[in-house]
Each structure stands twice: as C-alpha cells, then as structure tokens.
MOPAC internal coordinates of N, CA, C and O (Angstrom, degrees):
PM7 1SCF
backbone

  N    0.0000 0     0.00 0     0.00 0    0    0    0
  C    1.4474 1     0.00 0     0.00 0    1    0    0
  C    1.5198 1   109.97 1     0.00 0    2    1    0
  O    1.2310 1   121.54 1   -26.32 1    3    2    1
  N    1.3075 1   114.66 1   153.68 1    3    2    1
  C    1.4488 1   118.37 1   172.44 1    5    3    2
  C    1.5174 1   107.37 1   -66.69 1    6    5    3
  O    1.2310 1   120.37 1   -27.20 1    7    6    5
  N    1.3063 1   116.89 1   152.80 1    7    6    5
  C    1.4600 1   121.05 1  -176.65 1    9    7    6
  C    1.5275 1   113.00 1   -52.75 1   10    9    7
  O    1.2310 1   118.45 1   132.48 1   11   10    9
  N    1.3509 1   120.57 1   -47.52 1   11   10    9
  C    1.4741 1   117.48 1   179.59 1   13   11   10
  C    1.5291 1   112.94 1   -59.06 1   14   13   11
  O    1.2310 1   120.50 1   142.58 1   15   14   13
  N    1.3210 1   116.64 1   -37.42 1   15   14   13
  C    1.4619 1   119.60 1  -179.69 1   17   15   14
  C    1.5199 1   110.96 1   -66.73 1   18   17   15
  O    1.2310 1   120.30 1   142.68 1   19   18   17
  N    1.3086 1   117.02 1   -37.32 1   19   18   17
  C    1.4692 1   120.56 1   177.57 1   21   19   18
  C    1.5202 1   110.65 1   -61.64 1   22   21   19
  O    1.2310 1   120.70 1   138.67 1   23   22   21
  N    1.3279 1   116.27 1   -41.33 1   23   22   21
  C    1.4601 1   120.27 1   179.15 1   25   23   22
  C    1.5245 1   111.24 1   -67.42 1   26   25   23
  O    1.2310 1   120.02 1   138.44 1   27   26   25
  N    1.3344 1   117.56 1   -41.56 1   27   26   25
  C    1.4702 1   120.53 1   177.22 1   29   27   26
  C    1.5245 1   109.71 1   -61.44 1   30   29   27
  O    1.2310 1   120.28 1   138.92 1   31   30   29
  N    1.3180 1   117.08 1   -41.08 1   31   30   29
  C    1.4700 1   120.86 1   178.33 1   33   31   30
  C    1.5267 1   110.52 1   -61.67 1   34   33   31
  O    1.2310 1   120.00 1   142.21 1   35   34   33
  N    1.3253 1   117.61 1   -37.79 1   35   34   33
  C    1.4736 1   120.53 1   177.65 1   37   35   34
  C    1.5326 1   111.09 1   -69.25 1   38   37   35
  O    1.2310 1   120.44 1   141.77 1   39   38   37
  N    1.3407 1   116.77 1   -38.23 1   39   38   37
  C    1.4693 1   120.02 1  -179.52 1   41   39   38
  C    1.5271 1   112.68 1   -68.39 1   42   41   39
  O    1.2310 1   120.90 1   149.47 1   43   42   41
  N    1.3151 1   115.89 1   -30.53 1   43   42   41
  C    1.4631 1   120.30 1  -174.56 1   45   43   42
  C    1.5284 1   109.99 1  -126.90 1   46   45   43
  O    1.2310 1   120.19 1  -106.86 1   47   46   45
  N    1.3347 1   117.24 1    73.14 1   47   46   45
  C    1.4626 1   120.44 1  -175.96 1   49   47   46
  C    1.5258 1   113.53 1   -66.53 1   50   49   47
  O    1.2310 1   119.87 1   167.20 1   51   50   49
  N    1.3386 1   117.85 1   -12.80 1   51   50   49
  C    1.4547 1   119.99 1   178.82 1   53   51   50
  C    1.5272 1   112.22 1   -78.83 1   54   53   51
  O    1.2310 1   120.37 1   173.16 1   55   54   53
  N    1.3224 1   116.90 1    -6.84 1   55   54   53
  C    1.4674 1   122.03 1   179.10 1   57   55   54
  C    1.5202 1   108.70 1  -102.42 1   58   57   55
  O    1.2310 1   120.69 1   -41.35 1   59   58   57
  N    1.3138 1   116.28 1   138.65 1   59   58   57
  C    1.4604 1   120.84 1   177.73 1   61   59   58
  C    1.5253 1   108.71 1   -92.50 1   62   61   59
  O    1.2310 1   120.36 1   -58.30 1   63   62   61
  N    1.3212 1   116.92 1   121.70 1   63   62   61
  C    1.4568 1   123.22 1   176.31 1   65   63   62
  C    1.5160 1   107.71 1  -111.02 1   66   65   63
  O    1.2310 1   120.68 1   -49.38 1   67   66   65
  N    1.3172 1   116.31 1   130.62 1   67   66   65
  C    1.4581 1   121.44 1   177.72 1   69   67   66
  C    1.5156 1   109.20 1  -122.41 1   70   69   67
  O    1.2310 1   120.88 1   -30.54 1   71   70   69
  N    1.3050 1   115.92 1   149.46 1   71   70   69
  C    1.4587 1   121.54 1  -178.56 1   73   71   70
  C    1.5155 1   109.00 1  -134.69 1   74   73   71
  O    1.2310 1   120.85 1   -34.36 1   75   74   73
  N    1.3187 1   115.99 1   145.64 1   75   74   73
  C    1.4514 1   120.02 1   176.35 1   77   75   74
  C    1.5063 1   110.39 1  -155.94 1   78   77   75
  O    1.2310 1   120.95 1   -14.41 1   79   78   77
  N    1.2957 1   115.78 1   165.59 1   79   78   77
  C    1.4658 1   121.93 1   175.66 1   81   79   78
  C    1.5268 1   106.79 1   -86.25 1   82   81   79
  O    1.2310 1   121.09 1   -60.86 1   83   82   81
  N    1.3298 1   115.52 1   119.14 1   83   82   81
  C    1.4696 1   121.14 1  -172.34 1   85   83   82
  C    1.5276 1   112.29 1   -52.19 1   86   85   83
  O    1.2310 1   120.25 1   132.99 1   87   86   85
  N    1.3171 1   117.13 1   -47.01 1   87   86   85
  C    1.4654 1   119.82 1  -176.17 1   89   87   86
  C    1.5268 1   112.71 1   -68.86 1   90   89   87
  O    1.2310 1   120.03 1   161.33 1   91   90   89
  N    1.3229 1   117.55 1   -18.67 1   91   90   89
  C    1.4650 1   120.36 1   176.57 1   93   91   90
  C    1.5236 1   111.19 1   -86.35 1   94   93   91
  O    1.2310 1   120.36 1   156.35 1   95   94   93
  N    1.3352 1   116.92 1   -23.65 1   95   94   93
  C    1.4547 1   121.30 1   179.73 1   97   95   94
  C    1.5301 1   110.25 1   -88.18 1   98   97   95
  O    1.2310 1   121.10 1   134.57 1   99   98   97
  N    1.3318 1   115.51 1   -45.43 1   99   98   97
  C    1.4674 1   122.01 1   179.50 1  101   99   98
  C    1.5188 1   107.41 1  -128.32 1  102  101   99
  O    1.2310 1   119.88 1   -72.50 1  103  102  101
  N    1.3320 1   117.83 1   107.50 1  103  102  101
  C    1.4618 1   119.66 1  -179.59 1  105  103  102
  C    1.5318 1   111.16 1   -55.09 1  106  105  103
  O    1.2310 1   121.04 1   -39.51 1  107  106  105
  N    1.3261 1   115.62 1   140.49 1  107  106  105
  C    1.4668 1   123.64 1   177.99 1  109  107  106
  C    1.5280 1   113.49 1    63.52 1  110  109  107
  O    1.2310 1   120.10 1  -157.07 1  111  110  109
  N    1.3224 1   117.42 1    22.93 1  111  110  109
  C    1.4671 1   120.21 1   177.00 1  113  111  110
  C    1.5249 1   107.89 1   -65.04 1  114  113  111
  O    1.2310 1   119.59 1   -50.91 1  115  114  113
  N    1.3350 1   118.39 1   129.09 1  115  114  113
  C    1.4723 1   120.43 1  -175.85 1  117  115  114
  C    1.5250 1   113.03 1   -68.50 1  118  117  115
  O    1.2310 1   120.68 1   -47.60 1  119  118  117
  N    1.3188 1   116.30 1   132.40 1  119  118  117
  C    1.4610 1   121.30 1   178.50 1  121  119  118
  C    1.5225 1   111.64 1   -58.76 1  122  121  119
  O    1.2310 1   120.06 1   149.08 1  123  122  121
  N    1.3271 1   117.49 1   -30.92 1  123  122  121
  C    1.4666 1   121.52 1  -178.26 1  125  123  122
  C    1.5288 1   112.05 1   -62.91 1  126  125  123
  O    1.2310 1   119.97 1   159.74 1  127  126  125
  N    1.3149 1   117.66 1   -20.26 1  127  126  125
  C    1.4693 1   121.26 1  -178.98 1  129  127  126
  C    1.5189 1   113.01 1   -95.16 1  130  129  127
  O    1.2310 1   120.70 1  -172.69 1  131  130  129
  N    1.3267 1   116.26 1     7.31 1  131  130  129
  C    1.4543 1   119.35 1   178.35 1  133  131  130
  C    1.5178 1   110.01 1   -99.27 1  134  133  131
  O    1.2310 1   119.26 1   -32.66 1  135  134  133
  N    1.2889 1   119.02 1   147.34 1  135  134  133
  C    1.4517 1   124.11 1    -6.31 1  137  135  134
  C    1.5244 1   110.96 1   -73.73 1  138  137  135
  O    1.2310 1   120.84 1   -31.47 1  139  138  137
  N    1.3109 1   116.01 1   148.53 1  139  138  137
  C    1.4619 1   121.86 1   170.83 1  141  139  138
  C    1.5217 1   106.70 1  -110.29 1  142  141  139
  O    1.2310 1   121.45 1   -51.38 1  143  142  141
  N    1.3179 1   114.83 1   128.62 1  143  142  141
  C    1.4537 1   120.64 1  -179.71 1  145  143  142
  C    1.5235 1   107.11 1  -118.26 1  146  145  143
  O    1.2310 1   120.99 1   -56.69 1  147  146  145
  N    1.3145 1   115.70 1   123.31 1  147  146  145
  C    1.4615 1   121.55 1   178.18 1  149  147  146
  C    1.5211 1   106.60 1  -110.64 1  150  149  147
  O    1.2310 1   121.15 1   -57.57 1  151  150  149
  N    1.3236 1   115.41 1   122.43 1  151  150  149
  C    1.4651 1   120.73 1  -172.96 1  153  151  150
  C    1.5254 1   109.04 1  -111.04 1  154  153  151
  O    1.2310 1   121.49 1   -56.05 1  155  154  153
  N    1.3238 1   114.75 1   123.95 1  155  154  153
  C    1.4647 1   121.64 1   178.22 1  157  155  154
  C    1.5159 1   109.45 1  -113.85 1  158  157  155
  O    1.2310 1   121.06 1   -34.31 1  159  158  157
  N    1.3179 1   115.58 1   145.69 1  159  158  157
  C    1.4609 1   121.69 1   170.54 1  161  159  158
  C    1.5208 1   106.92 1  -140.16 1  162  161  159
  O    1.2310 1   120.65 1   -53.75 1  163  162  161
  N    1.3155 1   116.36 1   126.25 1  163  162  161
  C    1.4610 1   121.96 1  -179.01 1  165  163  162
  C    1.5311 1   111.39 1    53.54 1  166  165  163
  O    1.2310 1   120.78 1  -134.08 1  167  166  165
  N    1.3225 1   116.12 1    45.92 1  167  166  165
  C    1.4632 1   124.77 1   176.23 1  169  167  166
  C    1.5250 1   114.21 1    68.59 1  170  169  167
  O    1.2310 1   120.01 1  -171.48 1  171  170  169
  N    1.3248 1   117.59 1     8.52 1  171  170  169
  C    1.4642 1   121.87 1   178.97 1  173  171  170
  C    1.5289 1   109.18 1  -112.99 1  174  173  171
  O    1.2310 1   120.63 1   -44.26 1  175  174  173
  N    1.3272 1   116.40 1   135.74 1  175  174  173
  C    1.4627 1   120.35 1   174.92 1  177  175  174
  C    1.5244 1   107.90 1   -73.55 1  178  177  175
  O    1.2310 1   120.68 1   -61.48 1  179  178  177
  N    1.3415 1   116.31 1   118.52 1  179  178  177
  C    1.4662 1   119.83 1  -179.27 1  181  179  178
  C    1.5196 1   112.15 1   -98.56 1  182  181  179
  O    1.2310 1   120.34 1   158.12 1  183  182  181
  N    1.3340 1   116.96 1   -21.88 1  183  182  181
  C    1.4535 1   119.39 1   176.85 1  185  183  182
  C    1.5155 1   110.28 1  -168.45 1  186  185  183
  O    1.2310 1   121.84 1   -31.79 1  187  186  185
  N    1.3273 1   114.08 1   148.21 1  187  186  185
  C    1.4553 1   121.91 1   172.52 1  189  187  186
  C    1.5161 1   106.33 1  -125.41 1  190  189  187
  O    1.2310 1   120.48 1   -59.15 1  191  190  189
  N    1.3118 1   116.68 1   120.85 1  191  190  189
  C    1.4564 1   121.99 1  -177.50 1  193  191  190
  C    1.5199 1   108.17 1  -115.03 1  194  193  191
  O    1.2310 1   121.07 1   -53.27 1  195  194  193
  N    1.3237 1   115.56 1   126.73 1  195  194  193
  C    1.4661 1   120.33 1   179.09 1  197  195  194
  C    1.5205 1   108.70 1  -114.45 1  198  197  195
  O    1.2310 1   120.76 1   -51.38 1  199  198  197
  N    1.3243 1   116.15 1   128.62 1  199  198  197
  C    1.4544 1   121.08 1  -177.85 1  201  199  198
  C    1.5204 1   111.03 1    85.86 1  202  201  199
  O    1.2310 1   121.27 1     2.63 1  203  202  201
  N    1.3216 1   115.18 1  -177.37 1  203  202  201
  C    1.4618 1   120.17 1  -175.65 1  205  203  202
  C    1.5220 1   114.15 1  -100.35 1  206  205  203
  O    1.2310 1   119.18 1   171.20 1  207  206  205
  N    1.3236 1   119.17 1    -8.80 1  207  206  205
  C    1.4602 1   120.91 1  -173.58 1  209  207  206
  C    1.5229 1   113.06 1   -54.57 1  210  209  207
  O    1.2310 1   119.60 1   133.63 1  211  210  209
  N    1.3302 1   118.37 1   -46.37 1  211  210  209
  C    1.4639 1   121.24 1  -178.54 1  213  211  210
  C    1.5267 1   112.96 1   -68.21 1  214  213  211
  O    1.2310 1   120.45 1   162.67 1  215  214  213
  N    1.3206 1   116.74 1   -17.33 1  215  214  213
  C    1.4643 1   120.65 1  -178.75 1  217  215  214
  C    1.5245 1   111.95 1   -97.63 1  218  217  215
  O    1.2310 1   120.13 1   177.39 1  219  218  217
  N    1.3252 1   117.36 1    -2.61 1  219  218  217
  C    1.4662 1   120.41 1  -179.84 1  221  219  218
  C    1.5107 1   113.29 1   118.46 1  222  221  219
  O    1.2310 1   120.08 1  -168.18 1  223  222  221
  N    1.3286 1   117.45 1    11.82 1  223  222  221
  C    1.4706 1   120.75 1   179.30 1  225  223  222
  C    1.5163 1   111.20 1    62.24 1  226  225  223
  O    1.2310 1   121.58 1    42.24 1  227  226  225
  N    1.3303 1   114.58 1  -137.76 1  227  226  225
  C    1.4651 1   120.21 1   179.97 1  229  227  226
  C    1.5176 1   112.74 1   -68.91 1  230  229  227
  O    1.2310 1   120.34 1   169.02 1  231  230  229
  N    1.3254 1   116.95 1   -10.98 1  231  230  229
  C    1.4605 1   121.34 1   179.35 1  233  231  230
  C    1.5307 1   112.11 1   -98.60 1  234  233  231
  O    1.2310 1   120.64 1  -163.75 1  235  234  233
  N    1.3204 1   116.38 1    16.25 1  235  234  233
  C    1.4584 1   120.35 1   178.81 1  237  235  234
  C    1.5189 1   109.09 1   -57.33 1  238  237  235
  O    1.2310 1   121.13 1   -50.04 1  239  238  237
  N    1.3206 1   115.44 1   129.96 1  239  238  237
  C    1.4601 1   119.69 1   177.48 1  241  239  238
  C    1.5266 1   108.64 1  -145.75 1  242  241  239
  O    1.2310 1   120.96 1     1.87 1  243  242  241
  N    1.2926 1   115.76 1  -178.13 1  243  242  241
  C    1.4622 1   121.53 1  -177.15 1  245  243  242
  C    1.5268 1   110.80 1   -57.93 1  246  245  243
  O    1.2310 1   120.48 1   137.54 1  247  246  245
  N    1.3227 1   116.70 1   -42.46 1  247  246  245
  C    1.4599 1   120.27 1  -176.50 1  249  247  246
  C    1.5289 1   112.13 1   -67.31 1  250  249  247
  O    1.2310 1   119.76 1   141.14 1  251  250  249
  N    1.3377 1   118.06 1   -38.86 1  251  250  249
  C    1.4694 1   118.93 1   179.28 1  253  251  250
  C    1.5179 1   110.90 1   -68.12 1  254  253  251
  O    1.2310 1   120.42 1   142.67 1  255  254  253
  N    1.3183 1   116.80 1   -37.33 1  255  254  253
  C    1.4645 1   120.37 1   177.61 1  257  255  254
  C    1.5292 1   109.68 1   -66.30 1  258  257  255
  O    1.2310 1   120.77 1   133.93 1  259  258  257
  N    1.3220 1   116.13 1   -46.07 1  259  258  257
  C    1.4649 1   120.43 1   179.50 1  261  259  258
  C    1.5364 1   110.51 1   -59.33 1  262  261  259
  O    1.2310 1   120.26 1   135.54 1  263  262  261
  N    1.3194 1   117.12 1   -44.46 1  263  262  261
  C    1.4685 1   121.49 1   179.84 1  265  263  262
  C    1.5261 1   110.80 1   -60.19 1  266  265  263
  O    1.2310 1   120.57 1   133.96 1  267  266  265
  N    1.3247 1   116.52 1   -46.04 1  267  266  265
  C    1.4674 1   120.84 1  -178.80 1  269  267  266
  C    1.5293 1   110.71 1   -62.77 1  270  269  267
  O    1.2310 1   120.21 1   136.57 1  271  270  269
  N    1.3182 1   117.20 1   -43.43 1  271  270  269
  C    1.4614 1   120.61 1   178.94 1  273  271  270
  C    1.5254 1   110.76 1   -64.08 1  274  273  271
  O    1.2310 1   120.27 1   144.25 1  275  274  273
  N    1.3292 1   117.08 1   -35.75 1  275  274  273
  C    1.4635 1   120.70 1   177.69 1  277  275  274
  C    1.5266 1   110.62 1   -68.12 1  278  277  275
  O    1.2310 1   120.00 1   139.76 1  279  278  277
  N    1.3275 1   117.60 1   -40.24 1  279  278  277
  C    1.4663 1   121.06 1   178.15 1  281  279  278
  C    1.5308 1   111.51 1   -60.29 1  282  281  279
  O    1.2310 1   120.52 1   148.71 1  283  282  281
  N    1.3223 1   116.61 1   -31.29 1  283  282  281
  C    1.4682 1   121.53 1   179.52 1  285  283  282
  C    1.5340 1   112.02 1   -84.23 1  286  285  283
  O    1.2310 1   120.17 1   174.35 1  287  286  285
  N    1.3273 1   117.27 1    -5.65 1  287  286  285
  C    1.4625 1   120.42 1  -179.35 1  289  287  286
  C    1.5124 1   113.24 1    80.84 1  290  289  287
  O    1.2310 1   120.19 1  -164.34 1  291  290  289
  N    1.3166 1   117.25 1    15.66 1  291  290  289
  C    1.4620 1   121.01 1  -179.72 1  293  291  290
  C    1.5254 1   110.36 1   -77.81 1  294  293  291
  O    1.2310 1   120.90 1   141.07 1  295  294  293
  N    1.3178 1   115.89 1   -38.93 1  295  294  293
  C    1.4629 1   121.47 1  -179.24 1  297  295  294
  C    1.5270 1   108.98 1  -132.97 1  298  297  295
  O    1.2310 1   121.27 1   -13.81 1  299  298  297
  N    1.3284 1   115.18 1   166.19 1  299  298  297
  C    1.4558 1   121.50 1   170.00 1  301  299  298
  C    1.5252 1   106.18 1  -108.75 1  302  301  299
  O    1.2310 1   120.85 1   -39.87 1  303  302  301
  N    1.3350 1   115.98 1   140.13 1  303  302  301
  C    1.4556 1   120.30 1  -178.17 1  305  303  302
  C    1.5098 1   110.24 1  -140.81 1  306  305  303
  O    1.2310 1   120.72 1   -21.44 1  307  306  305
  N    1.3211 1   116.22 1   158.56 1  307  306  305
  C    1.4527 1   122.28 1   176.52 1  309  307  306
  C    1.5307 1   111.26 1   -90.90 1  310  309  307
  O    1.2310 1   120.00 1  -179.65 1  311  310  309
  N    1.3092 1   117.61 1     0.35 1  311  310  309
  C    1.4744 1   120.41 1  -178.10 1  313  311  310
  C    1.5058 1   111.28 1   -66.59 1  314  313  311
  O    1.2310 1   120.10 1   180.00 1  315  314  313

C-alpha cells in the first residue's frame, strides 16, 4: 500500500483494506487508472475511484483519504 493508505488502515482497523498489482488482477489494466480504489459498504459498491485526483492529486495524504471516506459514510471522523 502507499504510505497514506497504510496509515489509514492503522487508524481504522475495523475496515478491511486490500492491495494488489493491477495487471495481475486484471490483465492489460491501464497504468493511467492506477491507483483504483473500490469502496464497499454493507456488500454494496459505493464508489470506484481511479487515479489520485479525487484523493487530492499529488497532495494525497492520510487526512484527505479519511475525509473522503467520511463523506461516503464509511467512517466517522472529527475532521
């Protein structure tokens, strides 16, 4: 995992985070769409995010990820 994702996983141990190599999971998966994050809640896909733009672009950090997950109702945060 990218460092911010590892920290988010430590902050929220009740959430399952999985990581894989895109080309090993989906043959010929375009590098331009990585990272792709698929977010499930209660067995339903609530969002699929491709690339870093939705997470803050090159400024993606633990707080931007936490905020986005809170906006989706995945976690509760004091931010």
